[in-house]
MIMAR-867143 format. One record per residue (C-alpha): residue in one letter; x negated, y, z negated. Coordinates in steps of 0.25 Angstrom, whole numbers, padded with zeros to 4 digits, always signed. Last residue first. Example, Ala and Ser with C-alpha at 12.3 -4.5 7.8 and 13.67 -1.06 7.14 Angstrom:
// residues 2
S-0055-0004-0029
A-0049-0018-0031
//
This chain:
// residues 361
I-0041+0035+0033
K-0051+0040+0043
G-0057+0027+0047
K-0056+0029+0062
R-0046+0017+0063
R-0038+0025+0052
I-0038+0037+0061
R-0033+0031+0073
L-0022+0022+0066
I-0017+0034+0059
H-0016+0042+0072
K-0008+0030+0079
A+0002+0030+0068
R+0004+0045+0069
R+0007+0044+0083
T+0017+0032+0081
C+0024+0040+0069
A+0025+0053+0078
F+0031+0045+0089
E+0041+0038+0081
L+0045+0051+0073
F+0047+0058+0087
K+0056+0047+0091
C+0064+0047+0078
S+0066+0062+0077
R+0072+0066+0064
W+0066+0079+0065
A+0061+0078+0050
I+0056+0064+0053
A+0049+0069+0066
R+0043+0080+0058
P+0038+0071+0047
I+0031+0062+0058
W+0026+0074+0066
P+0017+0080+0055
S+0008+0068+0056
E+0001+0067+0043
K-0013+0071+0038
K-0009+0085+0038
S+0001+0082+0027
C+0016+0082+0029
S+0024+0088+0018
Y+0039+0082+0019
N+0049+0092+0014
R+0059+0091+0025
I+0056+0076+0027
A+0062+0073+0013
K+0076+0078+0017
S+0077+0070+0030
V+0071+0058+0023
D+0082+0059+0013
L+0092+0060+0024
D+0088+0048+0031
G+0091+0047+0046
L+0077+0049+0050
I+0072+0038+0041
D+0082+0027+0046
D+0079+0031+0060
I+0064+0030+0058
I+0065+0016+0052
K+0073+0011+0063
R+0064+0017+0073
R+0052+0011+0066
C+0058-0003+0068
K+0061-0001+0083
V+0047+0004+0086
G+0041-0007+0078
N+0050-0018+0085
K+0045-0013+0098
L+0030-0011+0094
E+0029-0025+0087
V+0023-0021+0073
K+0009-0024+0068
G+0004-0019+0082
L-0005-0009+0077
L+0003+0002+0083
M+0016-0003+0077
S+0009-0004+0063
R+0005+0011+0065
S+0020+0015+0068
Y+0023+0007+0055
S+0013+0015+0047
V+0018+0028+0053
L+0032+0025+0050
A+0029+0020+0036
S+0020+0032+0032
I+0030+0042+0038
I+0041+0036+0029
F+0032+0035+0017
F+0028+0050+0018
I+0043+0054+0020
L+0047+0048+0007
A+0034+0052+0000
Q+0037+0067+0003
D+0051+0065-0002
G+0046+0059-0015
I+0035+0069-0016
K+0045+0081-0016
V+0055+0074-0025
I+0045+0070-0036
E+0038+0084-0035
E+0051+0091-0038
A+0054+0082-0050
S+0040+0084-0055
F+0030+0073-0056
G+0028+0066-0069
R+0020+0053-0064
Q+0033+0045-0066
E+0041+0054-0058
L+0031+0053-0047
G+0031+0038-0047
N+0046+0038-0047
Q+0046+0048-0035
I+0037+0038-0027
H+0045+0026-0030
T+0058+0033-0025
K+0050+0037-0012
M+0047+0023-0010
L+0062+0019-0011
K+0065+0031-0001
F+0055+0025+0009
H+0062+0011+0008
E+0076+0018+0009
V+0071+0024+0023
T+0072+0010+0028
L+0061+0000+0032
G+0066-0011+0041
L+0059-0025+0040
N+0050-0020+0051
L+0045-0009+0042
S+0042-0019+0031
E+0034-0027+0041
S+0027-0015+0047
L+0022-0012+0033
G+0019-0026+0028
T+0011-0028+0040
N+0012-0035+0054
V-0001-0039+0061
K-0004-0032+0074
P-0016-0025+0068
Y-0021-0031+0055
V-0026-0020+0046
Y-0034-0024+0034
Y-0036-0017+0021
S-0049-0020+0015
Y-0051-0016+0000
L-0064-0013-0006
Q-0067+0000+0001
K-0074+0007-0010
R-0072+0021-0016
V-0066+0016-0029
Y-0054+0024-0034
R-0050+0025-0048
A-0037+0026-0056
T-0031+0031-0069
R-0018+0033-0075
I-0009+0024-0067
F+0006+0025-0068
T+0012+0032-0056
L+0000+0027-0047
I+0005+0013-0049
C+0019+0017-0044
W+0013+0023-0032
Q+0005+0010-0030
F+0018+0002-0029
I+0024+0013-0019
E+0011+0012-0011
D+0012-0004-0011
E+0027-0004-0007
M+0023+0005+0005
Y+0033-0004+0013
R+0040-0016+0009
L+0047-0009-0003
K+0059-0015-0010
E+0049-0024-0018
D+0044-0011-0025
F+0030-0015-0030
L+0029-0016-0045
I+0026-0007-0056
N+0032-0011-0069
N+0025+0001-0077
D+0018-0008-0087
R+0014-0019-0076
I+0009-0010-0065
I+0001-0001-0074
S-0003-0014-0082
R-0009-0020-0069
R-0020-0010-0067
I-0021-0008-0052
L-0033-0011-0044
R-0031-0005-0030
A-0036-0009-0016
R-0023-0010-0010
D-0010-0006-0017
G-0007+0008-0010
I-0008+0022-0014
K-0021+0031-0012
I-0025+0036-0026
E-0028+0049-0018
T-0029+0044-0004
H-0019+0051+0005
F-0019+0047+0019
P-0005+0049+0022
D-0005+0062+0015
H+0007+0070+0008
F+0013+0058+0001
R+0002+0054-0008
K-0002+0068-0012
R+0007+0070-0025
M+0005+0056-0029
S-0010+0058-0028
E-0009+0071-0036
K-0002+0063-0047
F-0012+0052-0047
D-0024+0061-0047
A-0018+0069-0059
L-0016+0055-0067
G-0031+0051-0064
F-0040+0046-0053
A-0054+0041-0053
R-0063+0041-0040
D-0074+0034-0033
S-0079+0042-0021
P-0076+0049-0008
F-0061+0045-0009
N-0051+0037+0000
F-0063+0031+0008
T-0067+0030+0022
N-0081+0025+0025
T-0076+0014+0033
R-0060+0015+0033
Q-0057+0008+0046
N-0064-0005+0042
Q-0065-0013+0055
S-0061-0028+0056
N-0050-0025+0066
E-0044-0015+0056
I-0049-0014+0042
Y-0045-0003+0032
K-0055-0003+0021
H-0051+0001+0007
D-0054+0010-0005
C-0053+0007-0019
F-0042+0008-0030
V-0043+0007-0045
L-0030+0009-0053
D-0026+0009-0068
C-0041+0012-0072
A-0048+0009-0085
N-0061+0015-0079
E-0070+0003-0081
N-0059-0007-0078
A-0053-0001-0066
V-0067+0002-0060
N-0071-0012-0063
Y-0058-0018-0057
L-0060-0011-0044
I-0074-0015-0042
T-0073-0029-0046
L-0060-0031-0039
T-0065-0026-0026
N-0079-0033-0026
E-0076-0043-0015
A-0070-0032-0006
I-0055-0033-0004
T-0047-0039+0008
D-0034-0037+0015
D-0024-0047+0021
V-0019-0052+0008
D-0016-0038+0003
L-0023-0036-0011
F-0017-0029-0023
F-0025-0028-0036
V-0020-0029-0050
Y-0027-0025-0063
E-0027-0031-0077
G-0023-0044-0070
K-0011-0052-0073
A-0003-0052-0060
K+0010-0060-0059
K+0020-0049-0058
L+0010-0040-0050
G+0009-0052-0040
V+0024-0054-0039
N+0025-0039-0036
R+0015-0040-0025
A+0024-0050-0018
A+0037-0042-0019
S+0030-0029-0014
P+0023-0036-0003
G+0036-0041+0004
S+0047-0051+0001
N+0043-0062+0010
K+0051-0074+0004
T+0048-0084-0007
L+0038-0075-0014
F+0025-0082-0018
Y+0015-0082-0029
L+0000-0087-0028
Q-0010-0085-0039
L-0025-0085-0038
G-0034-0085-0050
P-0043-0095-0045
Y-0044-0097-0030
N-0044-0110-0023
Y-0037-0107-0010
A-0028-0118-0006
K-0016-0111-0013
I-0019-0098-0005
I-0019-0105+0008
N-0007-0112+0006
Q+0001-0100+0002
S-0003-0092+0014
K+0002-0103+0024
D+0012-0095+0031
T+0027-0092+0027
S+0023-0081+0017
G+0034-0077+0007
D+0026-0066+0000
D+0015-0074-0005
I+0009-0068-0018
M-0005-0069-0021
I-0010-0066-0035
V-0026-0066-0037
E-0031-0066-0051
F-0043-0058-0057
S-0053-0061-0068
K-0065-0053-0068
N-0078-0055-0060
F-0073-0049-0047
D-0083-0052-0036
Q-0071-0055-0027
N-0073-0067-0017
H-0061-0074-0021
L-0053-0062-0018
V-0058-0060-0004
D-0057-0075-0002
L-0042-0075-0006
C-0039-0064+0004
K-0047-0071+0015
K-0039-0084+0012
I-0026-0077+0012
H-0027-0069+0025
V-0023-0078+0036
E-0012-0084+0027
A-0005-0071+0025
N+0009-0074+0027
Y+0013-0064+0016
F+0004-0060+0005
P+0004-0053-0008
I-0010-0052-0015
I-0011-0047-0030
V-0025-0047-0036
S-0024-0047-0051
V-0036-0041-0058
Q-0042-0042-0072
L-0036-0055-0077
E-0038-0059-0091
L-0035-0074-0093
S-0048-0076-0087
M-0049-0087-0076
//
């Protein structure tokens, strides 16, 4: 292999023996004619995942492991510290990418000297793509500094916001941006850690491009526990959301936002994250990813913590609810009504599932 690596593919996993071979096959079949490495990080698995990887004859494959389950942030950070590629690409072990993904994204990045290139994705449930003919933008698109700042302003006013949509899937990121600015995943976060990481990336990039192709396939597995549901089951407190708010405000300051905007957007983000978590967890309960009785108990504990917090009470007074959101959830938070908030979150979760299955988001 060439000493010069173009891409580092980083894959954290935990007890993923049913997905390992398919994941490696997908990477082995990439038509990318440049050098790339695959870095897999075992987050304290207790199954046979490592044995499957070691038996797979794959050049450029590296395997690292954590001695105990520490969460995706810690695992991804190991990958970032070991990576040597010009660009990094994160892949979840239970997702897949098209065979020309690395070729398309790298060529766009290389030809346009981009810090970030991202594509669209499929959303697959029960073998059906729920996003057939659904794209974030009508055509390929380039982005600059003004676009990034506008995206940062809009992000927490629309749950379906797509301007430089934040997340770590389907993205090729220039590694020097990460290295030179000491950007890592916050290991204190086990929920939305990917969004916070990408927000930090957005703080420093200069140019980005969108490729209007669904190259990344995100799979939904009903009745299978996820990182989100697991993190909430472990006991997510309001301090978690405040930590996320701190990251948001630091990024805004780095981009030169005014003190007034930093406070306003920070408070908006705090409530937005809380609502997103409650609705997402409610959706996990409906999908059977969380046992209903335990889910209700866990959600109630989170809600009680939120409704009793003075910073939340202050931020909710100025929360701007978009037309694409349920107005009843922020009202329930403002009224400190636990029962009403539970009802509103469940109703919203049902609505999200309906429109997602119709391919509208």
